[in-house]
PLY file of the C-alpha trace (Angstrom):
ply
format ascii 1.0
element vertex 258
property float x
property float y
property float z
element edge 257
property int vertex1
property int vertex2
end_header
0.00 0.00 0.00
1.30 3.44 -0.89
2.35 5.43 2.17
0.04 8.37 2.81
0.35 10.67 5.82
-2.69 12.60 7.03
-3.16 15.57 9.33
-6.67 15.78 10.84
-7.76 19.01 12.53
-10.70 19.06 14.93
-13.39 21.53 15.77
-13.20 23.49 19.02
-14.04 27.14 18.40
-11.25 29.66 18.83
-9.19 27.02 20.62
-8.20 26.21 17.04
-5.35 28.70 17.56
-3.60 25.91 19.49
-3.50 23.88 16.27
-1.50 26.64 14.57
1.28 26.37 17.16
1.30 22.56 17.19
1.42 22.34 13.39
4.26 24.88 13.19
6.41 22.33 15.06
5.13 19.14 13.43
5.71 20.44 9.91
9.43 20.45 10.58
9.39 16.69 11.15
6.42 15.32 9.20
5.34 15.54 5.58
1.56 15.52 5.19
0.04 14.16 1.98
-3.57 14.90 2.91
-5.11 17.52 5.20
-8.60 17.11 6.68
-10.45 19.69 8.73
-13.75 19.97 10.56
-15.22 23.20 11.92
-12.42 25.60 12.92
-9.98 22.91 11.81
-11.23 23.35 8.25
-9.91 26.94 8.20
-6.51 25.95 9.53
-6.47 22.97 7.21
-7.31 25.06 4.15
-4.41 27.42 4.88
-1.99 24.58 5.65
-2.95 22.71 2.47
-2.54 25.99 0.60
1.09 26.37 1.58
0.78 28.89 4.39
3.78 29.21 6.65
3.26 29.39 10.42
3.85 33.14 10.62
1.22 33.85 7.95
-1.39 31.70 9.62
-0.62 33.19 13.02
-1.05 36.68 11.55
-4.48 35.73 10.20
-5.52 34.71 13.70
-4.05 37.75 15.44
-5.60 40.13 12.92
-9.03 38.56 13.42
-8.68 38.72 17.20
-7.65 42.38 17.00
-11.01 43.37 15.51
-12.84 43.01 18.79
-15.01 40.51 20.55
-17.88 38.65 18.98
-21.26 40.35 19.20
-24.46 38.54 20.04
-27.90 39.21 18.59
-31.51 38.10 18.56
-31.80 36.01 15.37
-34.58 36.79 12.91
-34.90 33.08 12.08
-34.18 30.02 14.26
-31.24 28.87 12.13
-29.56 32.28 11.87
-27.62 31.85 15.11
-27.08 34.04 18.15
-23.69 35.40 17.07
-23.32 38.33 14.67
-21.74 36.67 11.64
-20.00 39.53 9.84
-16.69 39.36 11.74
-16.47 35.58 11.43
-17.46 35.70 7.78
-14.61 38.14 7.15
-12.15 35.76 8.82
-13.42 32.81 6.77
-13.39 34.72 3.47
-9.90 36.06 4.19
-8.51 32.56 4.78
-10.30 31.13 1.74
-9.23 33.89 -0.64
-5.58 33.75 0.45
-4.93 30.11 -0.42
-5.63 27.25 -2.81
-4.76 23.65 -1.86
-1.35 22.44 -2.99
-1.89 18.99 -1.45
-4.99 16.86 -1.06
-7.52 18.59 1.18
-11.00 17.69 2.42
-13.44 19.69 4.52
-16.02 17.83 6.62
-19.60 19.11 6.77
-22.75 17.68 8.35
-26.05 17.50 6.47
-28.45 18.96 9.02
-31.66 17.17 8.01
-30.16 13.72 7.44
-27.49 14.11 10.13
-24.99 12.63 7.71
-21.32 13.66 7.43
-19.99 14.70 4.04
-16.49 15.32 2.72
-15.85 18.00 0.08
-12.57 17.82 -1.84
-10.41 20.93 -2.02
-10.95 21.85 -5.67
-14.69 22.12 -4.99
-14.45 24.10 -1.75
-16.08 27.54 -1.78
-15.86 29.86 1.22
-19.40 28.80 2.10
-18.22 25.21 2.56
-15.77 26.45 5.18
-18.52 28.56 6.74
-20.81 25.52 6.78
-18.17 23.41 8.48
-17.89 26.10 11.18
-21.66 26.61 11.54
-22.13 25.61 15.17
-25.83 24.97 15.59
-27.53 27.66 17.67
-24.63 30.11 17.53
-23.79 30.60 13.84
-25.94 30.65 10.69
-26.57 27.27 9.11
-25.44 27.28 5.49
-27.46 26.16 2.47
-25.34 24.96 -0.48
-26.99 23.59 -3.62
-30.30 23.20 -1.77
-28.75 21.18 1.06
-28.66 22.64 4.57
-25.40 22.07 6.42
-24.29 22.43 10.01
-20.98 22.19 11.86
-18.54 19.59 10.54
-17.75 18.46 14.07
-21.38 17.92 15.05
-21.14 14.11 14.88
-17.57 13.98 16.15
-15.05 16.77 16.67
-12.07 14.88 15.20
-13.04 13.07 11.96
-10.40 10.35 11.90
-12.81 8.30 9.76
-12.20 10.78 6.93
-8.50 9.91 6.95
-9.38 6.24 6.58
-11.68 7.07 3.69
-8.82 8.93 2.00
-6.59 5.88 2.28
-4.25 7.37 4.88
-1.73 4.90 6.29
-0.50 7.20 9.10
-2.48 9.89 10.88
-1.79 12.70 13.31
-4.89 14.30 14.81
-4.93 17.67 16.58
-7.93 17.72 18.88
-8.80 20.96 20.70
-12.43 20.20 21.45
-13.05 20.51 25.20
-15.45 18.14 26.91
-18.96 19.25 26.05
-21.46 20.18 28.76
-23.50 17.17 29.85
-26.83 18.39 28.32
-25.12 18.57 24.91
-23.56 15.13 25.37
-26.95 13.73 26.35
-28.52 15.04 23.15
-25.70 13.92 20.85
-25.23 10.42 22.30
-28.38 8.88 20.76
-27.78 10.73 17.49
-24.28 9.32 17.18
-25.53 5.88 18.17
-28.04 5.94 15.31
-25.35 7.01 12.84
-23.06 4.18 13.97
-19.30 4.23 14.34
-17.41 5.17 11.17
-14.26 3.34 10.10
-11.08 4.77 11.63
-7.43 4.43 10.62
-5.21 1.69 12.04
-4.72 2.48 15.73
-0.96 1.83 15.76
-0.49 4.39 13.00
-2.71 7.03 14.55
-1.56 9.61 17.10
-3.90 12.22 18.58
-2.45 15.26 20.31
-4.47 17.54 22.58
-3.63 20.52 24.80
-1.65 19.46 27.86
-3.75 21.76 30.02
-7.12 23.42 29.69
-7.32 26.29 27.23
-10.26 27.73 29.11
-14.01 27.30 29.38
-16.60 27.27 26.60
-17.02 31.03 26.86
-13.32 31.51 26.08
-13.70 29.36 22.97
-16.12 31.85 21.43
-14.70 35.24 22.44
-11.98 36.89 20.35
-9.19 37.81 22.77
-5.83 38.66 21.20
-3.76 37.80 24.27
-5.42 34.41 24.64
-4.94 33.60 20.95
-1.21 34.25 21.34
-1.13 32.09 24.49
-2.92 29.20 22.75
-0.55 29.30 19.76
2.46 29.28 22.10
1.02 26.39 24.10
0.46 24.45 20.88
4.16 24.80 20.08
5.19 23.63 23.55
2.84 20.66 23.48
4.04 19.48 20.06
7.70 19.84 21.08
7.00 17.83 24.23
5.20 15.15 22.22
8.19 14.75 19.92
10.40 14.06 22.94
7.93 11.80 24.77
8.85 8.13 24.31
5.30 7.15 25.25
3.89 9.05 22.26
5.02 7.27 19.08
4.86 10.44 17.01
8.01 9.82 14.98
7.22 6.13 14.61
3.85 7.06 13.16
5.62 8.30 10.03
8.39 5.76 9.72
8.64 3.96 6.38
0 1
1 2
2 3
3 4
4 5
5 6
6 7
7 8
8 9
9 10
10 11
11 12
12 13
13 14
14 15
15 16
16 17
17 18
18 19
19 20
20 21
21 22
22 23
23 24
24 25
25 26
26 27
27 28
28 29
29 30
30 31
31 32
32 33
33 34
34 35
35 36
36 37
37 38
38 39
39 40
40 41
41 42
42 43
43 44
44 45
45 46
46 47
47 48
48 49
49 50
50 51
51 52
52 53
53 54
54 55
55 56
56 57
57 58
58 59
59 60
60 61
61 62
62 63
63 64
64 65
65 66
66 67
67 68
68 69
69 70
70 71
71 72
72 73
73 74
74 75
75 76
76 77
77 78
78 79
79 80
80 81
81 82
82 83
83 84
84 85
85 86
86 87
87 88
88 89
89 90
90 91
91 92
92 93
93 94
94 95
95 96
96 97
97 98
98 99
99 100
100 101
101 102
102 103
103 104
104 105
105 106
106 107
107 108
108 109
109 110
110 111
111 112
112 113
113 114
114 115
115 116
116 117
117 118
118 119
119 120
120 121
121 122
122 123
123 124
124 125
125 126
126 127
127 128
128 129
129 130
130 131
131 132
132 133
133 134
134 135
135 136
136 137
137 138
138 139
139 140
140 141
141 142
142 143
143 144
144 145
145 146
146 147
147 148
148 149
149 150
150 151
151 152
152 153
153 154
154 155
155 156
156 157
157 158
158 159
159 160
160 161
161 162
162 163
163 164
164 165
165 166
166 167
167 168
168 169
169 170
170 171
171 172
172 173
173 174
174 175
175 176
176 177
177 178
178 179
179 180
180 181
181 182
182 183
183 184
184 185
185 186
186 187
187 188
188 189
189 190
190 191
191 192
192 193
193 194
194 195
195 196
196 197
197 198
198 199
199 200
200 201
201 202
202 203
203 204
204 205
205 206
206 207
207 208
208 209
209 210
210 211
211 212
212 213
213 214
214 215
215 216
216 217
217 218
218 219
219 220
220 221
221 222
222 223
223 224
224 225
225 226
226 227
227 228
228 229
229 230
230 231
231 232
232 233
233 234
234 235
235 236
236 237
237 238
238 239
239 240
240 241
241 242
242 243
243 244
244 245
245 246
246 247
247 248
248 249
249 250
250 251
251 252
252 253
253 254
254 255
255 256
256 257
């Protein structure tokens, strides 16, 4: 089987800044043949697949955080979301317009009515696909694309390792920044995920998942633009990836051995 290394980026709101720091270290040691992103991970993944260097991607995040905190609103329609979308839309459009995939890329969306995950390959990705992948139900507007209504790509699972298996990946590194959901949300999602069944995942011995070594904050922090926190999360991502490379109990290097 041809060797194929995958990087899978999870959802997790603005905690996605941690992924920027972690990737900036991993890229020096690992070559990724396919990038897969869900929710905020789709934005980072699009830039990474498009050849962004760490400083560029960090600047995108800092610039967005410098524009002020998110504003809340009373939605005109139930699916419009509680968060004013203009600032987030600008961030998404800016990332999308700046890059085009240079390696295989897939964004994960969730069909809202059928509750079915869908992968969209990079050459077909419009900014609205990235917006749809980030469309956290209740907070952000749900996106309709070609008559299909989509919600957050991490709705059925924050870290879509199954997508790496579907792409034929032989080795996988996942960056998971999704904090543990509040119990009412877990209670609602548990039966939904049970109905959908468990998707196929990559071989366990060739899959390594990294997560923040300490809490990045509470759920409120994950949805409020704060420049200082974004810088802290990026820096922590770097430290955690460097520690993982040195940790003999985390077979990070072995994951990409021939």
